[in-house]
N, C-alpha and C positions, 0 to 999 in steps of 0.2 A: 249134172256135176255142179250147177250154179250154186246149188245148196251148201257146198264146201265154203263158199264165200260168205255166206250169211253169218252175221254177228251171233246169232243164237243157235248156230250149229254146234252140235257136241264135239266137233272135230277143233274148233276154236274156242279153247276154254279160258280165254281172257277177253276183256272188253278195253276199249279206248279209241283214240282217234285213229281212222284208217290212214296208214301210211302208204303201204304199197302191197299189191297183190299181183304176183307172177304166175301164171297158169298155162299149160299146154296139155290138149286132148287129143286123144287117138281113138279111133274106131277100128277094131280089128276086124278081120273077116270071118272070125269063127270064136265060140266062147273059149276053145282051148287056147287059140293064139293070144286071146286077151288074158287068160289065166298065166301063160307063159311071160307075156309082156310085163305084167303085173308084178310076178316074182323076181323079174330081172331088176325091175325098177326098185323094188325093196332092198336088193343087194347093192346095188348102186347108192342109193340113199344111205345106206348104213355105213358104206365105206367111206367115211369122211376123210381119212388121209389121202385119198385119191380124187377128191372133189375137183382139184384143179385140172386133172386130165380131162374131165367133163366140162370144164369150162373153156377149153381151147387155149388161145393166146390172151392169158390175163396176168396181170402183175401181182396177184394175190396168192397166198398159199394156205392150205387149211392143214389143221393137225388136231387130232384128238389127244387129249391129256386128261390126267386124273384131276382131282380138285385142288391140287397144289401147284399145277402146270407142268407137270413131268409128263413128257411125251409117251404116247401109249401106242404100242404097233399092233393093232387088231382091227378087225371089222364089225365088231360086235359092241357097240357103244352101249353104256348103261346110264340110268339116270345118276345125275351127279357128275358125271363126266363134263369136261369143258371142251369147247371148240375154239382152238386160237386161229385167227385170221391174220396172216402176216400181209399187210398192204404198205405201199409206197406213198408218201406225200412230200413233194417237193425234194425227191432224192434222199428221204429219210425213211427207215423201217418204222413201222407203227403197227402195234398189236391190237386187236380187237377181240375180246373174249366173250362167248356165249355158254351159259350153262344150260345142260339138258334136263328139264324139269320133270317130264314125264313122257312115256311113250304111249302112243294110240295104236290099238289093235282090235278093230271091231269086224266082226263079219255076220251077215244076216243071210242064212240060206233061203229063206222063203223070197227075199227081194233079190237074192243073186248079187249081193254088193259086198265088197271088203275094203277095210282102209286100213293104212299103216302109215306111220310117220312118229314125229315128236316134237314137242314143244320145247323152246328154248328162250332163256332170258339174257339179256344183255348184262354183263357184270364187270366190274373193274379187275385190274391186273390181279391175280391171286397171290402175287408176292407183296402186295401192299396190305398192310394191316388196316382193320376197319374197312374191309370190302363191302361194298352195298350194291344193290340192284340199280341200275341206271334207268330203268322206266321203258325199256323197249322190248317187246316180245315177239317171237316169230313162230309159225307154225310152218313145217315142212311135212308134207303128206302125199301119198300117191293113193289113188282110189280106183277101184273097179267096180262098174255096174253093168252087169252083161257083157257085152262086147265092147263097151266104152271104158278106157283108161285116161286117167288124168292125173298131172303131177302139179303140185301147187306150193308157193312160197308165200306166205300171208305175213304181213308185218303190221304191228300196231304200237302207238306209244301210249304209255298210261301216266295219270297225274300221280306224282308222288308227294305225299303230304307229310310234314313234320309238326306235332302237335295239333294236328287238324287243319294246318295252313297249306294250302297247295303251293308247291316249291316251283312253279311253272318257270319263273325267270332263272332260278339255279338250275333248272334241269336243262333249259335251252342253252344257257352259256356252258355248262358242263358237257353237253353233247354235241356242241357245235361243230367239231372236228368229225364227230361220227356221222352226223346227218350230211356233211360235206361229202365225205368218202362214199356213204351210201348212195347219196343222190347221183354221184358221178359214176357209180359202178352198177347201174340198173341193167346194162347189157351183159354184165358178168352174172347177175343172178338169173336172167333170162337163159343164158347158156347153160348154166348149172341145171336148171329145170328141164331144157331141150334134152341136155346129156342124160339126165336120170331116165327120161322117157325115150330112149332111142329105139326106132322102130325098125 
């Protein structure tokens, strides 16, 4: 399962500075049990509107929306949908948005492995004109290899350039509140991954 976290792994389709990896592994007693666990984990990962139930006691709320920010009541997200994270900072509501870029579903019968998940990018509020990517990407993925099943959330920061010039200072300033919130909510992401892979 360690290969999932390798920058060269096909599951992580972006590169950049490693920010955080959260992973949980379970070894089932049989292949059938591992298959059932994997299928249930896929369903939980897809059910974004109920992620907060997997996180336990958390101040954040998760909602699946269309590309304009309108709430969607479904458990089958699609590429281009947004994930709205409602969090609280000093008593005020804040919304963080991720765009689902692509889905991962790979199966190898010879190796008895299967991977499912999606890559997302942090984006600006869809109601704001001139929306742009913010330079942070994440991979949410569940994998099965024989009787072993794992769930992973891997996050990377990318260097954004303008006219060939790295916008490192602008990126850090623009995302200061995001990094502050993410850094203070590591337990939340751990709870989510643990919830996705309930055994």
